[in-house]
N, C-alpha and C positions, 0 to 999 in steps of 0.2 A: 408492391415490391417485396420479395421474400427477405426475411431477416438473415443477416450474415451468420455463418457458422464459426466466425472468428471475431475476437476483439479487434477494435480498430488500432491503428499504429500508435496513436497517442496513449491509449490505455495500456498497450503492451510495454511501451517505453517507461511509462510511469510505474507500472507494476514491478518490473525487474529492477529499476533504479531504486525504488522505495524498499524492495526486498533486501537489497544490498545495504541500504542505509539503516534499516531496522536491525538487521543482523549485526552490523557494526555497532549500533547503539547498545545492543544487549551485551556485547563483549566489552564495550567501553564502560558500561555500568558496572559489570563484574569487576573490571580492573580498578575502577574508582574505589571500590570497597576493599579489594585485596591488596593494593599496592599504595603505600603512603608516598613513596618517592615519585611515582608516575601520576599521582592524583592531580596536581596542578595542570599538567599537560592534558590529561584526559578530560578534566572539567572544561578547559578552554575549547576542547573539541566537542564535548557533549552538548553544550548550550546552543551553539549555532546549528549543529546538526539536528537538534530537536526542533528548532524553529523552521529549518528547511523542510523537515518532514511535515510540519503543520501547514506550511504554504502549499506543498505538493499534494497533500491529501485534500485540500480545498479544490485544487485544480483537478484532481482525479475524480472527485465527487461531481464536479461540474461536467466533466467529460462523460461520466457514466450516465448522468441524467439526460444528456444530449444524445448519447449513443448507447442504447440499452444493450446489455450483455447478450451473447448468443444463448438460445434456449438449451436447457439441460436435456440429456437423452430421454426419450419418451418412456423407456423401460426402467428408468431409475426409480427404485422404491420411494414412496412418499416420505418416509422418515429421513432418507438420505437427501431428498430435495429440500426438506425443511432444515436439516442440519447444514446443508451447503449455504442456503440463503441466510440463515441465522448467523453462521460463523463469519460470512462476509460482512454483514452489517455490524457485528461485534468488532471485527478488525477495523472498520471505518471509525467506529465510536472510540476505540482505544487509540488509534493513530491521531485522532483529533483531541482526545482528552489528555493523553500523556503529556504533550508539550504545554498545554494550557495549565495543567496542574503543576508541572515543574516550574513554569514561569510564575504562577501565583505563589508557589512555595518560596522561591527565591525573593520575590517581592515582600512577602510577609516576614522573611528573615532579614530583610534589609540588605540583601546582596544584589549587586548589579548584574543584569543579564547582558553580558558583553558579547557582541557579535564578532567584532574585531577591534583592534586598537583604536581608541578614540570614538567608538560608537557603541552605545548600550541602549537597550530597549527601556521604555518607561515602566515603572512599577504598575501592576494592575490589581494589587491587593495592599491594603494598609499594613504598615509594620505592626506585627503582633506575634509574639513568641508562641502563644497557644495555637494560633491558626497555622503558624509555620510547622509546629510539631504534628498537627493533624494532617496537613497536606503532605508532609514528608512520609508519614505512614501510608497515606493513600497512594502516593507516587510509587512506593515500594510494592504495594499489593497490585496496583495496576500493571507494573512491569512484570510481575510474576504471571498475571493473567494473560498479558500480551505474549509472553514466552510460551505459555501452554497453548494459546490459540494458534500461534505460528506453527508449533509442532503438529497440531491437529490438521492445520491447513496443508502443511507439507506432506503429512501422511496421506491425506485424501487425494492430493495431486498425484502422488506416486501410485496410489491404488488405481486411479483412473488411467494412468500411463502404462502400468505394468500388468495389472490384473484385468480390469474391464476393457482397456484399449478401445474406449468409446469416443475418442476425439476431444474430450474435455480438456485434457492437458495441452494438446496441440492447439486448441483454440486460443490459448494465451502464449504458447511457446513460439508460434510463428503465424504469419499471415496466410491467407488463402494462396494456394499454388497458382502461378500464372498460367494462363491458357497456352497450350502449345502453339507454335507459329502457324501450323496448318489450320488449327481450329479457329484462330483469330482471323485468318484470311477467309475462311469459310463464312464466318460471322459477318465480315465486311461485305462479301459477295451477296449475302442474303439481304443486306440493307439496300443494295443498289439494284434497281429494277433494270433489266436489259432494255435497250432501246428497241422500239417496235416500228416497223415500216408502215 
């Protein structure tokens, strides 16, 4: 059976949902630093959103392993193939690491990771101010790296959509086009052998 030229529906839903969530997280993170008055509200949104991203990236990785992505165009230069694969795995690593580092940072600082009123996640790092400071710095640098990687990913997607027009963007933007009704009917006719006298 030939490999599909499109990502499966689950992959597409997870991709676009997480793209919106990560974009929201980047703006929430900027707002937490820029606005003192909005900080409590943004923090209460930042924590559960980060854990949701962690859960979804696990689901997304599981789906990717079960349903391999469509092949890249055969005429794509090897350096671009390498960059595409490396950037995808870097995105997975960052989407996995960022929430874990944030959770560990709050645990080391003695702060509860509150999901909603009355429910908080258990600490995963012993309370330690030195570890908290190190993880806070790591979280900031990882956020900057994630932002840069997302920008590169977006630039590459637009390059494939507007310059190369090679179907790479469409493979994630939509599913395969349905067969026309006549073609489907013809396929059904081919499967049924006419009765012979």
